[in-house]
N, C-alpha and C positions, 0 to 999 in steps of 0.2 A: 207902641214902639215899632220902629221900622225893623224889618227883617235884618238881623245882625249881619248876615252874609250879603244882603242886597247893597248896602253902603260900600262894603269892601269890594264887591263885584264891580260896581259902577266906578269906584275910585281907581281900581286896577285897570279896568278897560280904558280909562282915560290917561293912564300912565302917571297918575298923581300919587305922591307919597302920602302916608298917613300924616306926617308932619306938615306937609303943604296944605292938606285939607283942614287940619286943626288950626293952622295959622290963618287960613282964609275965613274961618268962622269965629276966630278969636276965642278959642278954648285951648287948653293944654293938650299936647300929644297924648299924655297918659289918660286924660278924660276921653279923648277921641277913641283911643284904644278900647277903653271900657264900653263906650257906646257900640263900637263895632263888634265887641264880644258879647253884647247883650247884657252886660252887667250894669248898665247905666241908661237912663232914659234922657230925653231931651225936651225942652220947651218947644212949642210949635214954631216959634220964630227961628230957632236954631235949625229945625227941619227945613224951613224955607231957605235958610242960608246954605245948608248942605246941598239942597236941590239946585240952587242957583250956582254954587261953586262947581257942581258936577254937570251943569248944563242940562238938567232934566226938570220935569215938573215934580211937585210933591207927590202927585198921584203915581208917577212912574217910580219914584223912590220907594213908595209903599207897595207897588205891584209885587205880587207873589208874597205878600206878607205871610210869614209863617205863624203858626199858632205856637210860637216859641215864647209864650208869656211866662214870666217868672211868677211863682205863686206869691200872693199877698197874705194868705192865711193858711194856717194849719189847724186841724181839729184839736181841741183841748179837752182832756178828760179830767174832771175834778177828782180830788182824792176820794177813794172808796169810803162810803159811810158818812161823808161830809153832808152838811145841810144842802149844799149846792147840788151834789150828786143825787141826793134824794129828790130834790125839787125837779131836776131835769130828767130823772129816770123814766117817768111815765109821760112826759110832755113831748111836744113836737119841737121844743127849743133845744138848740145845740150850742155849745161854746166853741170859740175859736180864739187863737192868739194871732194878732196882727204881726206879720213879718216885715211890713213896710209902713211908711207913713203916707201912702198915696192919697188918703183923704184926711190928712191931718187938719185941714181947715174945717172939717166936720167935727173935729174933736177926738178923733181916733188916731193915736200915735203908734209908732213901732213898739211892739212888746205888750200893748194893751190886750186885755181879755175882753171879748165881747160875746153877747148872746144874740142869736138869730132865730127867728121863728121860721121853721122849715116847712110849714104847711103850704101846700100848693095854693090855697086860698090867699095866704098872706102875700105871696109873690104876684098874684093876679090882680091885686087891688093896690098897686103902688102909686104914690104921688111923686111928682117931680121933686128932685132934691133928696129923696130918701136914700139911705145907705143900704146896699144889698150885697149878698154873697152870690157870686156868679161862678159858673163852672164852664171852663173851656174844654171842649173835647177835641184834642188834636187829631187823632186817628185811632184806629183799632189797636195799634201797637203801643200807644203811650197812655199813661195815666192821666185822668182829667186834672186840670190845674184850677185851684180856687183863687178867684179874684175878689177884691174888695173895691166897690165902685159906688158912685152916685148915679141914680137912675134919672134920666131926662126923658119925659114922654115925647114920642110914643115908643122909641126903641133904641135909645142911646145910653151908653154907659161911659162915665167920665171919671177922671181923677180930680182932686181938688187939694193941691198941696203947694206950699211955698217953696219947697225944696226942688221938686221936679214933677212934671205932669206927662202922662202918656197920651198918645193920640186917642181921641174918643173912639169907642168901639160901637159900630152900628150892628145891632143884634141880628138883623136880617141878612147881613153879609158875612157873618162869622158863625162857626159851629159853637154857639154859646147859649147858655140859658141861665135865667135867674133861679136859684134854688132856695133862697131865703131872704128875709127882710131883717135887717139889723135892728134890734130893740135897744140895746145899750152897749 
């Protein structure tokens, strides 16, 4: 996702209203506002349209990309004493609840519970297309953000959703690491 302030910054520098930008790329002003506030992502074709409307390259639109990622996952703790809790207690597997549908085409929808193998070995032996838990480390002042993505060799993380897709993340250009491989 583009830095929420970058779109606003470029739009303002050009003296363009939010309504004018929304009209130029054929989305509602409320949708454009949510994009600028970081509450909504965009398809890549809309990013190209925003860049064209603002007279910049997509690369310039993404320059200074913040690690302002919204979390896709939160840790989930099964009920104490449950069979699931006992099964996970001594293993390297952890549970998460999906907060978004960023890889809904993989079969994981918003609200689903999933299990990930958190062994370092599991993350080091990934195949293209596998779902992973990634951790973005914004800086020393902020908590890491958990992302749910599909891994593309050698170092790309993507979303795969009919609703919305984020810009692929190149792991060598971001402070991000894969911490688990999704099992179910």
